[in-house]
Biopython code that builds the backbone (N, CA, C, O; Angstrom):
import numpy as np
from Bio.PDB.StructureBuilder import StructureBuilder

atoms = [
    (1, "MET", "N", (21.344, 133.274, -203.563)),
    (1, "MET", "CA", (20.846, 132.160, -204.010)),
    (1, "MET", "C", (19.863, 131.469, -203.657)),
    (1, "MET", "O", (20.172, 130.750, -202.706)),
    (2, "ASN", "N", (18.413, 131.304, -204.106)),
    (2, "ASN", "CA", (17.755, 130.416, -203.490)),
    (2, "ASN", "C", (17.901, 128.713, -203.874)),
    (2, "ASN", "O", (18.448, 128.229, -204.865)),
    (3, "GLU", "N", (17.226, 128.003, -202.748)),
    (3, "GLU", "CA", (17.605, 126.750, -202.901)),
    (3, "GLU", "C", (16.645, 125.669, -202.382)),
    (3, "GLU", "O", (16.436, 125.714, -201.169)),
    (4, "ARG", "N", (16.144, 124.891, -202.947)),
    (4, "ARG", "CA", (15.363, 123.914, -202.068)),
    (4, "ARG", "C", (16.211, 122.540, -202.387)),
    (4, "ARG", "O", (16.852, 122.476, -203.436)),
    (5, "GLN", "N", (16.200, 121.503, -201.508)),
    (5, "GLN", "CA", (16.703, 120.304, -201.409)),
    (5, "GLN", "C", (15.858, 119.254, -201.142)),
    (5, "GLN", "O", (15.088, 119.336, -200.185)),
    (6, "TRP", "N", (15.888, 118.229, -201.880)),
    (6, "TRP", "CA", (15.301, 116.983, -201.310)),
    (6, "TRP", "C", (16.180, 115.639, -201.332)),
    (6, "TRP", "O", (17.033, 115.537, -202.213)),
    (7, "TRP", "N", (16.023, 114.693, -200.480)),
    (7, "TRP", "CA", (16.865, 113.479, -200.180)),
    (7, "TRP", "C", (16.378, 112.682, -200.087)),
    (7, "TRP", "O", (15.261, 112.764, -199.578)),
    (8, "ASN", "N", (16.938, 111.249, -200.558)),
    (8, "ASN", "CA", (16.166, 110.133, -200.168)),
    (8, "ASN", "C", (16.002, 109.134, -199.099)),
    (8, "ASN", "O", (15.417, 108.062, -199.248)),
    (9, "GLY", "N", (16.590, 109.575, -197.937)),
    (9, "GLY", "CA", (16.765, 109.408, -197.000)),
    (9, "GLY", "C", (17.950, 108.196, -196.393)),
    (9, "GLY", "O", (17.950, 107.489, -195.385)),
    (10, "ARG", "N", (18.600, 108.305, -197.162)),
    (10, "ARG", "CA", (19.246, 106.605, -196.794)),
    (10, "ARG", "C", (20.875, 107.502, -196.867)),
    (10, "ARG", "O", (21.140, 108.318, -197.749)),
    (11, "TRP", "N", (21.775, 107.132, -195.783)),
    (11, "TRP", "CA", (23.169, 107.583, -195.177)),
    (11, "TRP", "C", (24.205, 107.152, -196.266)),
    (11, "TRP", "O", (25.168, 107.778, -196.708)),
    (12, "SER", "N", (23.697, 105.804, -196.598)),
    (12, "SER", "CA", (24.888, 105.315, -196.868)),
    (12, "SER", "C", (25.553, 105.996, -198.514)),
    (12, "SER", "O", (24.847, 106.215, -199.499)),
    (13, "ARG", "N", (27.062, 106.225, -198.425)),
    (13, "ARG", "CA", (27.254, 106.632, -199.677)),
    (13, "ARG", "C", (26.797, 106.048, -201.188)),
    (13, "ARG", "O", (26.686, 106.866, -202.100)),
    (14, "LEU", "N", (26.548, 104.698, -201.429)),
    (14, "LEU", "CA", (26.341, 103.844, -202.581)),
    (14, "LEU", "C", (24.906, 104.319, -202.914)),
    (14, "LEU", "O", (24.675, 104.706, -204.060)),
    (15, "VAL", "N", (23.707, 104.312, -201.765)),
    (15, "VAL", "CA", (22.718, 104.684, -202.329)),
    (15, "VAL", "C", (22.052, 105.981, -201.994)),
    (15, "VAL", "O", (20.833, 106.143, -202.062)),
    (16, "ARG", "N", (22.965, 106.956, -201.608)),
    (16, "ARG", "CA", (22.448, 108.390, -201.155)),
    (16, "ARG", "C", (22.184, 109.106, -202.477)),
    (16, "ARG", "O", (22.919, 108.968, -203.455)),
    (17, "ARG", "N", (21.052, 109.908, -202.454)),
    (17, "ARG", "CA", (20.621, 110.866, -203.801)),
    (17, "ARG", "C", (20.244, 111.865, -203.119)),
    (17, "ARG", "O", (19.669, 111.783, -202.034)),
    (18, "ASP", "N", (20.634, 113.231, -203.894)),
    (18, "ASP", "CA", (20.033, 114.281, -203.572)),
    (18, "ASP", "C", (19.734, 114.913, -204.984)),
    (18, "ASP", "O", (20.130, 114.577, -206.100)),
    (19, "VAL", "N", (18.755, 116.128, -204.501)),
    (19, "VAL", "CA", (18.230, 116.709, -205.627)),
    (19, "VAL", "C", (18.247, 118.252, -204.800)),
    (19, "VAL", "O", (17.980, 118.380, -203.605)),
    (20, "PHE", "N", (18.623, 119.364, -205.727)),
    (20, "PHE", "CA", (18.561, 120.672, -205.740)),
    (20, "PHE", "C", (18.044, 121.493, -206.673)),
    (20, "PHE", "O", (18.588, 121.316, -207.764)),
    (21, "VAL", "N", (17.023, 122.506, -206.678)),
    (21, "VAL", "CA", (16.380, 123.431, -207.392)),
    (21, "VAL", "C", (17.367, 124.627, -206.778)),
    (21, "VAL", "O", (17.569, 124.762, -205.571)),
    (22, "ARG", "N", (17.849, 125.331, -207.641)),
    (22, "ARG", "CA", (18.704, 126.445, -207.483)),
    (22, "ARG", "C", (18.463, 128.024, -208.566)),
    (22, "ARG", "O", (18.645, 128.114, -209.780)),
    (23, "ASN", "N", (18.156, 128.752, -207.911)),
    (23, "ASN", "CA", (17.892, 130.034, -208.981)),
    (23, "ASN", "C", (19.857, 130.077, -209.528)),
    (23, "ASN", "O", (20.866, 129.915, -208.842)),
    (24, "ALA", "N", (19.736, 130.281, -210.583)),
    (24, "ALA", "CA", (21.017, 130.530, -211.401)),
    (24, "ALA", "C", (21.563, 131.819, -211.470)),
    (24, "ALA", "O", (20.581, 132.561, -211.443)),
    (25, "ALA", "N", (22.500, 132.451, -211.538)),
    (25, "ALA", "CA", (23.223, 133.735, -212.143)),
    (25, "ALA", "C", (22.101, 134.491, -212.934)),
    (25, "ALA", "O", (21.589, 135.526, -212.508)),
    (26, "ASP", "N", (21.744, 133.875, -214.160)),
    (26, "ASP", "CA", (21.199, 134.301, -215.618)),
    (26, "ASP", "C", (19.663, 134.574, -215.086)),
    (26, "ASP", "O", (18.963, 135.211, -215.873)),
    (27, "GLY", "N", (19.050, 134.162, -213.828)),
    (27, "GLY", "CA", (17.635, 134.009, -213.673)),
    (27, "GLY", "C", (16.625, 132.738, -214.151)),
    (27, "GLY", "O", (15.421, 132.522, -214.020)),
    (28, "ARG", "N", (17.765, 132.005, -214.783)),
    (28, "ARG", "CA", (17.037, 130.660, -214.832)),
    (28, "ARG", "C", (16.849, 129.574, -213.941)),
    (28, "ARG", "O", (17.825, 129.935, -213.284)),
    (29, "TRP", "N", (16.439, 128.497, -213.291)),
    (29, "TRP", "CA", (16.508, 127.696, -212.457)),
    (29, "TRP", "C", (17.279, 126.610, -212.925)),
    (29, "TRP", "O", (16.978, 126.111, -214.009)),
    (30, "GLN", "N", (18.200, 126.182, -212.290)),
    (30, "GLN", "CA", (18.998, 124.421, -212.414)),
    (30, "GLN", "C", (18.322, 123.602, -211.154)),
    (30, "GLN", "O", (17.911, 123.920, -210.038)),
    (31, "VAL", "N", (18.430, 122.287, -211.974)),
    (31, "VAL", "CA", (18.041, 121.267, -211.120)),
    (31, "VAL", "C", (18.854, 120.457, -210.861)),
    (31, "VAL", "O", (18.933, 119.694, -211.824)),
    (32, "GLU", "N", (19.885, 120.026, -209.672)),
    (32, "GLU", "CA", (21.424, 119.484, -209.878)),
    (32, "GLU", "C", (20.638, 117.786, -209.441)),
    (32, "GLU", "O", (19.663, 117.781, -208.690)),
    (33, "LEU", "N", (21.036, 116.848, -209.840)),
    (33, "LEU", "CA", (20.354, 115.322, -209.773)),
    (33, "LEU", "C", (22.514, 115.089, -209.055)),
    (33, "LEU", "O", (23.600, 115.135, -209.633)),
    (34, "ARG", "N", (22.051, 114.845, -207.508)),
    (34, "ARG", "CA", (23.485, 113.710, -207.158)),
    (34, "ARG", "C", (23.458, 112.869, -206.611)),
    (34, "ARG", "O", (22.570, 112.700, -205.776)),
    (35, "ARG", "N", (24.546, 111.849, -206.865)),
    (35, "ARG", "CA", (24.457, 110.264, -206.523)),
    (35, "ARG", "C", (25.824, 110.438, -205.700)),
    (35, "ARG", "O", (26.799, 111.172, -205.861)),
    (36, "SER", "N", (25.512, 109.523, -204.812)),
    (36, "SER", "CA", (26.486, 109.310, -204.100)),
    (36, "SER", "C", (27.152, 110.333, -202.931)),
    (36, "SER", "O", (28.282, 110.139, -202.484)),
    (37, "GLY", "N", (26.481, 111.199, -202.597)),
    (37, "GLY", "CA", (27.049, 112.374, -201.768)),
    (37, "GLY", "C", (27.657, 113.794, -202.472)),
    (37, "GLY", "O", (27.309, 114.230, -203.569)),
    (38, "PRO", "N", (28.384, 114.236, -201.807)),
    (38, "PRO", "CA", (29.094, 115.340, -202.190)),
    (38, "PRO", "C", (30.089, 115.293, -203.380)),
    (38, "PRO", "O", (30.266, 116.125, -204.270)),
    (39, "GLY", "N", (30.653, 114.176, -203.173)),
    (39, "GLY", "CA", (32.050, 113.922, -204.415)),
    (39, "GLY", "C", (31.395, 112.982, -205.615)),
    (39, "GLY", "O", (31.964, 112.588, -206.634)),
    (40, "GLY", "N", (29.988, 112.733, -205.177)),
    (40, "GLY", "CA", (29.621, 111.982, -206.551)),
    (40, "GLY", "C", (29.067, 112.534, -207.852)),
    (40, "GLY", "O", (29.075, 113.751, -208.041)),
    (41, "ARG", "N", (28.550, 111.628, -208.824)),
    (41, "ARG", "CA", (28.109, 112.058, -209.958)),
    (41, "ARG", "C", (27.276, 113.194, -210.064)),
    (41, "ARG", "O", (26.697, 113.409, -209.000)),
    (42, "GLN", "N", (26.984, 114.057, -211.025)),
    (42, "GLN", "CA", (26.030, 115.098, -210.794)),
    (42, "GLN", "C", (25.460, 115.239, -212.260)),
    (42, "GLN", "O", (26.239, 115.088, -213.202)),
    (43, "ARG", "N", (24.394, 115.465, -212.441)),
    (43, "ARG", "CA", (23.454, 116.072, -213.710)),
    (43, "ARG", "C", (22.676, 117.306, -213.110)),
    (43, "ARG", "O", (22.203, 117.433, -211.981)),
    (44, "VAL", "N", (22.674, 118.079, -214.053)),
    (44, "VAL", "CA", (22.122, 119.570, -214.249)),
    (44, "VAL", "C", (21.335, 119.511, -215.238)),
    (44, "VAL", "O", (21.731, 118.997, -216.285)),
    (45, "ARG", "N", (20.037, 120.028, -215.123)),
    (45, "ARG", "CA", (18.912, 120.413, -215.803)),
    (45, "ARG", "C", (18.657, 121.800, -215.712)),
    (45, "ARG", "O", (19.079, 122.436, -214.747)),
    (46, "ALA", "N", (17.869, 122.449, -216.814)),
    (46, "ALA", "CA", (17.711, 124.116, -216.326)),
    (46, "ALA", "C", (16.216, 124.335, -216.856)),
    (46, "ALA", "O", (15.793, 123.735, -217.844)),
    (47, "PHE", "N", (15.629, 125.035, -216.287)),
    (47, "PHE", "CA", (14.040, 125.540, -216.479)),
    (47, "PHE", "C", (13.889, 126.751, -216.151)),
    (47, "PHE", "O", (14.482, 127.256, -215.197)),
    (48, "ASP", "N", (13.020, 127.413, -216.955)),
    (48, "ASP", "CA", (12.674, 128.798, -217.015)),
    (48, "ASP", "C", (11.938, 129.363, -215.620)),
    (48, "ASP", "O", (12.025, 130.531, -215.241)),
    (49, "SER", "N", (11.336, 128.501, -215.061)),
    (49, "SER", "CA", (11.082, 129.197, -213.652)),
    (49, "SER", "C", (11.138, 128.110, -212.777)),
    (49, "SER", "O", (11.396, 126.976, -213.179)),
    (50, "GLU", "N", (10.903, 128.393, -211.549)),
    (50, "GLU", "CA", (11.214, 127.733, -210.124)),
    (50, "GLU", "C", (10.146, 126.721, -209.935)),
    (50, "GLU", "O", (10.403, 125.684, -209.323)),
    (51, "HIS", "N", (8.904, 126.961, -210.445)),
    (51, "HIS", "CA", (7.524, 126.082, -210.884)),
    (51, "HIS", "C", (7.629, 124.866, -211.391)),
    (51, "HIS", "O", (7.398, 123.742, -210.946)),
    (52, "ASP", "N", (8.102, 125.371, -212.614)),
    (52, "ASP", "CA", (8.798, 124.559, -213.886)),
    (52, "ASP", "C", (9.801, 123.145, -213.073)),
    (52, "ASP", "O", (9.550, 121.957, -212.873)),
    (53, "ALA", "N", (10.641, 123.771, -212.865)),
    (53, "ALA", "CA", (11.713, 122.792, -211.842)),
    (53, "ALA", "C", (11.132, 121.978, -210.984)),
    (53, "ALA", "O", (11.330, 120.764, -210.957)),
    (54, "VAL", "N", (10.201, 122.747, -210.051)),
    (54, "VAL", "CA", (10.113, 122.205, -208.848)),
    (54, "VAL", "C", (8.672, 120.783, -209.280)),
    (54, "VAL", "O", (8.547, 119.719, -208.674)),
    (55, "VAL", "N", (7.915, 121.209, -210.308)),
    (55, "VAL", "CA", (7.003, 120.200, -210.632)),
    (55, "VAL", "C", (7.617, 119.073, -211.594)),
    (55, "VAL", "O", (7.096, 117.959, -211.645)),
    (56, "TRP", "N", (8.741, 119.408, -212.351)),
    (56, "TRP", "CA", (9.465, 118.294, -212.970)),
    (56, "TRP", "C", (10.413, 117.259, -212.106)),
    (56, "TRP", "O", (10.701, 116.135, -212.518)),
    (57, "VAL", "N", (10.919, 117.886, -210.659)),
    (57, "VAL", "CA", (11.326, 117.062, -209.627)),
    (57, "VAL", "C", (10.135, 116.206, -208.985)),
    (57, "VAL", "O", (10.154, 115.000, -208.738)),
    (58, "GLU", "N", (9.118, 117.098, -208.776)),
    (58, "GLU", "CA", (8.409, 116.149, -208.263)),
    (58, "GLU", "C", (8.038, 115.073, -208.844)),
    (58, "GLU", "O", (8.149, 113.990, -208.270)),
    (59, "SER", "N", (7.423, 115.210, -210.351)),
    (59, "SER", "CA", (6.753, 113.873, -211.245)),
    (59, "SER", "C", (7.757, 113.038, -211.540)),
    (59, "SER", "O", (7.531, 111.834, -211.658)),
    (60, "ALA", "N", (9.166, 113.624, -211.722)),
    (60, "ALA", "CA", (9.989, 112.566, -212.481)),
    (60, "ALA", "C", (10.981, 111.965, -211.552)),
    (60, "ALA", "O", (11.612, 110.933, -211.783)),
    (61, "VAL", "N", (11.060, 112.644, -210.560)),
    (61, "VAL", "CA", (12.189, 111.898, -209.361)),
    (61, "VAL", "C", (11.553, 111.500, -208.232)),
    (61, "VAL", "O", (11.745, 110.381, -207.754)),
    (62, "ILE", "N", (10.869, 112.240, -207.789)),
    (62, "ILE", "CA", (10.097, 111.799, -206.453)),
    (62, "ILE", "C", (9.054, 110.808, -206.429)),
    (62, "ILE", "O", (8.997, 109.954, -205.544)),
    (63, "GLU", "N", (8.263, 110.891, -207.331)),
    (63, "GLU", "CA", (7.178, 109.928, -207.550)),
    (63, "GLU", "C", (7.801, 108.361, -207.908)),
    (63, "GLU", "O", (7.341, 107.254, -207.630)),
    (64, "ALA", "N", (8.817, 108.684, -208.508)),
    (64, "ALA", "CA", (9.276, 107.218, -208.845)),
    (64, "ALA", "C", (9.831, 106.299, -207.918)),
    (64, "ALA", "O", (9.965, 105.080, -208.026)),
    (65, "GLU", "N", (10.148, 107.099, -206.949)),
    (65, "GLU", "CA", (10.544, 106.160, -205.594)),
    (65, "GLU", "C", (10.137, 106.459, -204.197)),
    (65, "GLU", "O", (9.958, 107.610, -203.801)),
    (66, "THR", "N", (10.011, 105.539, -203.553)),
    (66, "THR", "CA", (9.232, 106.250, -202.259)),
    (66, "THR", "C", (10.661, 106.620, -201.237)),
    (66, "THR", "O", (11.813, 106.338, -201.566)),
    (67, "GLY", "N", (10.294, 107.260, -200.038)),
    (67, "GLY", "CA", (11.128, 107.895, -199.074)),
    (67, "GLY", "C", (12.007, 109.264, -199.202)),
    (67, "GLY", "O", (12.944, 109.722, -198.547)),
    (68, "TRP", "N", (11.260, 109.721, -200.370)),
    (68, "TRP", "CA", (12.231, 111.330, -200.782)),
    (68, "TRP", "C", (11.403, 111.959, -199.417)),
    (68, "TRP", "O", (10.438, 111.507, -198.801)),
    (69, "ARG", "N", (12.146, 113.101, -199.240)),
    (69, "ARG", "CA", (11.566, 114.191, -198.559)),
    (69, "ARG", "C", (12.001, 115.432, -198.750)),
    (69, "ARG", "O", (12.907, 115.448, -199.582)),
    (70, "GLU", "N", (11.795, 116.229, -198.425)),
    (70, "GLU", "CA", (12.288, 118.222, -198.663)),
    (70, "GLU", "C", (12.936, 117.979, -197.172)),
    (70, "GLU", "O", (12.507, 117.250, -196.277)),
    (71, "ILE", "N", (14.299, 118.955, -197.184)),
    (71, "ILE", "CA", (14.889, 118.976, -196.221)),
    (71, "ILE", "C", (15.309, 120.574, -196.116)),
    (71, "ILE", "O", (15.594, 121.237, -197.113)),
    (72, "GLY", "N", (15.306, 121.041, -194.907)),
    (72, "GLY", "CA", (15.950, 122.198, -194.807)),
    (72, "GLY", "C", (17.201, 122.311, -194.193)),
    (72, "GLY", "O", (17.917, 121.313, -194.272)),
    (73, "ASP", "N", (17.736, 123.509, -193.465)),
    (73, "ASP", "CA", (19.052, 123.361, -192.799)),
    (73, "ASP", "C", (19.035, 122.678, -191.836)),
    (73, "ASP", "O", (19.953, 121.864, -191.738)),
    (74, "ALA", "N", (18.042, 122.730, -190.797)),
    (74, "ALA", "CA", (17.339, 122.073, -189.395)),
    (74, "ALA", "C", (17.176, 121.004, -189.288)),
    (74, "ALA", "O", (17.333, 120.367, -188.246)),
    (75, "ALA", "N", (16.774, 120.515, -190.493)),
    (75, "ALA", "CA", (15.643, 119.154, -191.073)),
    (75, "ALA", "C", (16.356, 117.972, -190.745)),
    (75, "ALA", "O", (15.724, 116.997, -190.337)),
    (76, "VAL", "N", (17.896, 117.920, -190.900)),
    (76, "VAL", "CA", (19.064, 116.644, -190.740)),
    (76, "VAL", "C", (20.023, 116.786, -190.069)),
    (76, "VAL", "O", (20.969, 117.454, -190.488)),
    (77, "PRO", "N", (20.039, 116.173, -188.798)),
    (77, "PRO", "CA", (21.278, 116.638, -188.013)),
    (77, "PRO", "C", (22.257, 116.363, -188.442)),
    (77, "PRO", "O", (22.325, 115.222, -188.898)),
    (78, "SER", "N", (23.127, 116.977, -188.499)),
    (78, "SER", "CA", (24.561, 116.734, -188.731)),
    (78, "SER", "C", (24.951, 115.191, -188.150)),
    (78, "SER", "O", (24.168, 114.698, -187.338)),
    (79, "VAL", "N", (26.191, 114.398, -188.568)),
    (79, "VAL", "CA", (26.684, 113.155, -188.539)),
    (79, "VAL", "C", (26.965, 113.370, -187.257)),
    (79, "VAL", "O", (26.449, 112.510, -186.543)),
    (80, "ARG", "N", (27.827, 114.504, -186.438)),
    (80, "ARG", "CA", (28.260, 114.666, -185.480)),
    (80, "ARG", "C", (27.144, 114.742, -184.006)),
    (80, "ARG", "O", (27.360, 114.252, -182.898)),
    (81, "LYS", "N", (25.907, 115.544, -184.481)),
    (81, "LYS", "CA", (25.013, 116.015, -183.596)),
    (81, "LYS", "C", (24.261, 114.213, -183.257)),
    (81, "LYS", "O", (23.876, 113.778, -182.171)),
    (82, "ARG", "N", (24.264, 113.679, -184.276)),
    (82, "ARG", "CA", (23.410, 112.149, -184.208)),
    (82, "ARG", "C", (24.426, 111.407, -183.298)),
    (82, "ARG", "O", (24.083, 111.241, -182.128)),
    (83, "LYS", "N", (25.435, 111.018, -183.632)),
    (83, "LYS", "CA", (26.643, 110.587, -182.688)),
    (83, "LYS", "C", (26.399, 111.116, -181.391)),
    (83, "LYS", "O", (26.138, 110.190, -180.623)),
    (84, "MET", "N", (26.387, 111.769, -181.063)),
    (84, "MET", "CA", (26.235, 112.796, -179.559)),
    (84, "MET", "C", (25.191, 112.120, -179.142)),
    (84, "MET", "O", (25.280, 111.161, -178.375)),
    (85, "ALA", "N", (23.883, 112.665, -179.720)),
    (85, "ALA", "CA", (22.677, 112.016, -179.247)),
    (85, "ALA", "C", (22.201, 110.597, -179.040)),
    (85, "ALA", "O", (21.291, 110.181, -178.322)),
    (86, "LYS", "N", (23.170, 109.847, -179.972)),
    (86, "LYS", "CA", (23.078, 108.113, -179.709)),
    (86, "LYS", "C", (24.135, 107.817, -178.694)),
    (86, "LYS", "O", (23.790, 106.988, -177.851)),
    (87, "SER", "N", (25.407, 108.328, -178.573)),
    (87, "SER", "CA", (26.224, 107.658, -177.686)),
    (87, "SER", "C", (26.530, 107.929, -176.635)),
    (87, "SER", "O", (27.196, 107.241, -175.862)),
    (88, "ASP", "N", (25.849, 109.530, -176.369)),
    (88, "ASP", "CA", (26.162, 110.180, -174.812)),
    (88, "ASP", "C", (25.343, 109.816, -174.032)),
    (88, "ASP", "O", (24.320, 110.500, -174.000)),
    (89, "SER", "N", (25.442, 108.402, -172.921)),
    (89, "SER", "CA", (24.686, 107.354, -172.381)),
    (89, "SER", "C", (24.899, 108.262, -171.029)),
    (89, "SER", "O", (24.021, 108.201, -170.168)),
    (90, "ARG", "N", (26.185, 109.209, -170.794)),
    (90, "ARG", "CA", (26.356, 109.524, -169.386)),
    (90, "ARG", "C", (25.326, 110.492, -169.109)),
    (90, "ARG", "O", (24.796, 110.475, -167.998)),
    (91, "ARG", "N", (24.934, 111.432, -170.079)),
    (91, "ARG", "CA", (24.099, 112.723, -169.669)),
    (91, "ARG", "C", (22.677, 111.816, -169.154)),
    (91, "ARG", "O", (21.974, 112.091, -168.182)),
    (92, "ARG", "N", (22.529, 110.875, -169.939)),
    (92, "ARG", "CA", (21.038, 109.850, -169.442)),
    (92, "ARG", "C", (21.164, 109.089, -168.184)),
    (92, "ARG", "O", (20.116, 108.745, -167.637)),
    (93, "GLY", "N", (22.200, 108.802, -167.691)),
    (93, "GLY", "CA", (22.195, 108.051, -166.760)),
    (93, "GLY", "C", (22.445, 106.421, -166.719)),
    (93, "GLY", "O", (22.230, 105.591, -165.837)),
    (94, "LYS", "N", (22.859, 106.341, -167.727)),
    (94, "LYS", "CA", (23.127, 105.172, -168.157)),
    (94, "LYS", "C", (24.431, 104.268, -167.978)),
    (94, "LYS", "O", (24.367, 103.044, -168.086)),
    (95, "VAL", "N", (25.639, 104.958, -167.692)),
    (95, "VAL", "CA", (26.798, 104.679, -167.184)),
    (95, "VAL", "C", (26.999, 104.833, -165.717)),
    (95, "VAL", "O", (26.778, 105.841, -165.046)),
    (96, "ALA", "N", (27.384, 103.853, -165.383)),
    (96, "ALA", "CA", (27.826, 104.411, -163.805)),
    (96, "ALA", "C", (29.161, 105.350, -163.792)),
    (96, "ALA", "O", (30.114, 105.308, -164.570)),
    (97, "PRO", "N", (28.987, 106.038, -162.897)),
    (97, "PRO", "CA", (30.301, 107.083, -162.678)),
    (97, "PRO", "C", (31.414, 106.360, -162.510)),
    (97, "PRO", "O", (32.277, 106.754, -163.295)),
    (98, "ASP", "N", (31.791, 105.448, -161.813)),
    (98, "ASP", "CA", (33.008, 105.125, -161.369)),
    (98, "ASP", "C", (33.406, 104.095, -162.580)),
    (98, "ASP", "O", (34.453, 103.513, -162.299)),
    (99, "LEU", "N", (32.892, 103.726, -163.788)),
    (99, "LEU", "CA", (33.393, 103.302, -164.910)),
    (99, "LEU", "C", (33.884, 104.152, -165.951)),
    (99, "LEU", "O", (34.568, 103.758, -166.896)),
    (100, "ASP", "N", (33.497, 105.384, -165.742)),
    (100, "ASP", "CA", (33.727, 106.574, -166.525)),
    (100, "ASP", "C", (34.907, 106.353, -167.043)),
    (100, "ASP", "O", (35.252, 106.066, -168.190)),
    (101, "GLN", "N", (35.738, 106.588, -165.654)),
    (101, "GLN", "CA", (37.583, 106.693, -166.200)),
    (101, "GLN", "C", (37.988, 105.408, -165.746)),
    (101, "GLN", "O", (37.629, 104.687, -164.815)),
    (102, "ALA", "N", (38.934, 105.307, -166.762)),
    (102, "ALA", "CA", (39.810, 104.058, -166.534)),
    (102, "ALA", "C", (40.765, 103.618, -165.149)),
    (102, "ALA", "O", (41.107, 104.426, -164.286)),
    (103, "SER", "N", (40.932, 102.904, -165.149)),
    (103, "SER", "CA", (42.035, 102.806, -163.422)),
    (103, "SER", "C", (42.947, 102.576, -163.945)),
    (103, "SER", "O", (43.992, 102.407, -163.317)),
]
sb = StructureBuilder()
sb.init_structure("model")
sb.init_model(0)
sb.init_chain("A")
sb.init_seg("    ")
for serial, (resi, resn, name, xyz) in enumerate(atoms, 1):
    if name == "N":
        sb.init_residue(resn, " ", resi, " ")
    sb.init_atom(name, np.array(xyz, "f"), 0.0, 1.0, " ", f" {name:<3s}", serial, name[0])
structure = sb.get_structure()
């Protein structure tokens, strides 16, 4: 299944929006509009070609609001990787070694 994804750049569940373009099993292309992350509301539209689906997404969804970006598998780090990069200050030498362990 071929897939492309766009994201509005917001992490909060209340304002997060995702758009997926997928090749359906019957040869048609689907655009899925998703609100509030994986468990949120979804709408699906069908198109005859990938080109038509992408043109509709870019004109109707992405141009209407700023901050949208197309993402791939490695473009957005997982939450765990972001927390590790943000909080692992020992590796960067910002925490004294003797404060690392509780007395």
